[in-house]
N, C-alpha and C positions, 0 to 999 in steps of 0.2 A: 176551401172545398178541393177536393184532389180530382184532377183532370180525369175525364172520362177515357179509358184505355184505349176505346175504338178511334176517338179523337187523336191520340199520341201514334197510333199506327197509321192514319191518314196522313199525319202530318210529317212521318218521317219517311213515307213513301217517295222511292225517286221519280223523276219524271220519266215519262216514255221515252224510249230512245228513237232517235228520227230513223223514218225507213231511208231517208237520202239526206244526206249533208253536202251542200255545195260553200265553197269558199272561196273569195277573188276570182270570179269566172272573167276572165277577158277574152274577147275575139275582135280583131280588127280584118277589115278587106281592104287590102292596098293600104292607103295612108288615113281610111277612115275608121276610127275606133268605135266600133258598134257596141260591145260590153266592154266597161274600164274595170270594175270589181263588184261582180254580183254575189250576195250571200243569200241562201236560201237553206231552209230547214223545212222538211216534209215529214210530219207526223202521221203515222198509220190511220187511215179513214177520214183522213181530213181533207177540206177542199180549200186550195189557194187559188184565188184570182189575180192575174195580171193585168192592168190596166195602164193606160198612158197614151201619148200620142203616135200616131205613125212613125216608124224609124226610130222609136226609143229602145229598142232591142228586146222585146217581148218575144216575137216569133225565134228570135236567135237562141234567147234562153231555151225554148221548147226545144230546138232542133239539136241544140248542145246535149240537153239531157237524154235525147233520144237517139243519139251517135249519127245524127244526120251531118252536123257541124263538128269539126274539131275545134274546141277552143286553143287559144295560144298561151293561156295561164289559168291558174286556179286547181283547184283540188275537188273531188268528187268522192264521198264515201257512201257505201251501202252497207250498214253494220249487219244486217240480216243476213246478208250473203257473204260478206268479209271482204268485196270489194271494194279497193281504194286505189285512184287513179290521180296523179299528178300530172295535168296537161302540158307542164314545161317540158315533159320528157317524151319522146316518141311512143306511139301508141302500137302494141303489138296487134295483130288481128285478132288474138283470143279475147284481149281485154276489150277492144272494140264490139266485139259480138258479146260480151257480157254486160257492157253498157247497153248496147241495143237491145239485150233481152228482158232488162228492167222494167221497159214501158212500150206503150203502143199508141201510135197518134191518130188522132182525127184531123184531118187536114180542113182548110177552107173550101177547098173542091174537093168533090166527092171521091175522084180519081180511081173510078171502080172501072174493071176492065169492060168495054161494051160487048164484048163477043162471048163473054162469059154470064151464065144465068147467076141470079142472087145467091143460089146455095154454093155454086162454084167459086165467087168472089170471096164469100165467107171461109171457105174451107180451105183455099189455095194455101194460105201461110201455115196452117197448122198442119196440113199434109205434106207440103214439100220443104219447108222450113224445119217443122219441128219433127217430122216423121211419126207423126201419130197415128193410131189405127182409124181407116175411114169410117167404119160403124160408128166408133165414139166420138169422131169429130162429127159428122153430120148428124148424131143425135141431139149433139150439143148445139151444132148451129141451129136446128130447127126451133129447138128450145128458147134460144137467143131470141130468133126473128119473131117468134110468140111475146116474148117479154116487151118487145118494142114496138107491138101491134101490127106486125107484117106477117100474121099466120096467113098461108096461102100465097105467099108470094115468092117462096123459095124457086120456083119454076121462070119466073119472069126475069127479062132482061133489062137493064138499066134505063134503056130509052123507054121502056113502059110504065116506069115509075115517075110520082113527081119528085121535085127538088128535096122536098122534104124527107120523101120516103128514102132515096137514094142516100141522105146523109144518114137516115138512121141504119141503112145496109153497112155505112162507113162506121159506124160505132159499133154494131155487131161484130165486122170485121176485126175491131179492135179487142173487143172483149173475148173475141174467140181464141186469141193468142195466150190467155191466161198471165196478161201481165201483172205485176206488182202496182203499177201506176199507171193512169190514163192522162193521155196530154190532149187537150183540145187548142188548136188553132184558129179562133174566130170562127167557129163550125156554123154560125147562122149567118155570117156575112154575105153570102151568094145566093141566100134564099129570098124569095119572095115575102114581104111582110107577114102574109097570113099563114105561111108556113114555119116560121120562127118557132112560135109557140109549142109547135109538137116535137120539136126537136129540143127546146130547153125543157120539156117537161121530163123525156127520157133521162136528159142529164140530170136533173134533180131527184129522180127515183134512183139512179146510180149512187148519187152522193147519199139520199136515205138509206141505202143499201150498203153502205161503209166503203164504199170504193173510195181510194186515195187519187185525188184529181188536182192537175194543174190547167187553170184555164184561162186563156188570151180571149179577153172579151171587151165589148163596147157595150154589151146589154148589162147596165148598171143595176138594173132591178134584179137581174138575176144574182149579180156579185152580192149585192146588198142582203139577198133572201137567203143563198145558197151558201156562200164562201165562208168560212171560220178564219181566213185571214186573206187581207186584200193587201198587194204590193203597187204602189204609183211608180212606174220607170219613166225616165225621164233622162235625155242624153247618155243612155247606155248604163245608168245607175239606177239603183233604189232610192228615190227621193225620200219616199214615206212607206211606211208598214204599219198595219194594225188591224183590229178588228172593224168589220163592215160599219158599225155603228161609229166608230171613231172617225173612220175615213170620210163617211159619206155625210156625218152631220157636223163633225167640228175637226176639218184637216188641218196640221199644224203648218202646212208649207203654202205661201201664197200660190206655187206655181200649181200644187194640187188643187188649191180652191178654183184658180182660172180655169183649169182643165176641167172639173167638174161643173162650174157655172155653164160653160160652152155645151157642154153635152146635154145638161139638163134643160137648158133653156127652151121654151115650147115653141119657137119659131125656128 
């Protein structure tokens, strides 16, 4: 029987090109090698969760992707923008800015300006850094605040908000920059337990909306339910990577198993 023509087309379609391709990322602080050789491919619309013990290099990966840290070695390629960076060579300011423009980061702490209102915190970057029109920026900011359940809070100051609300403002501030990639550095680690769910719910909604995200997290249930790919880092290397079902139910590495057993232990 002849093969279905539709099946032939599907079989020969090339895989999607990565939004970001990182190879051999390395970073040391003094004599301490924090990243040894990290590879990472980010496909559009996918969520990658980085898990691992403290000090394994997870946050340094994020900060390197966002231009907050300059790696000592490795390469970064963003095919959709034509950006190619070799970190073994000195970076120009223009190249560094192009790296920063690819993503926006949500930090562990909210890092909101206490003297600015919610709306002013959200619009500061688009207005001052990107130079976009105020009317456009403010209209978009109000829509984003509504999107994360903060309708009516635009005139409030950070001290008038709960920790979960402040972190949601931090997410909106990142979204307002219109990045290609969202980076989350343990965004729930500083929250009271009862506030964690509201932030994770917003993040899950962003994933459902098709945002490309890299998330450093100890919230293993979130990683299991939302991530497309999970990377386990230890000692500055990616020790294991795979789909959540594989990593959480049948990890190949003993070190991964011990880490997961400790975090999932009910006491």
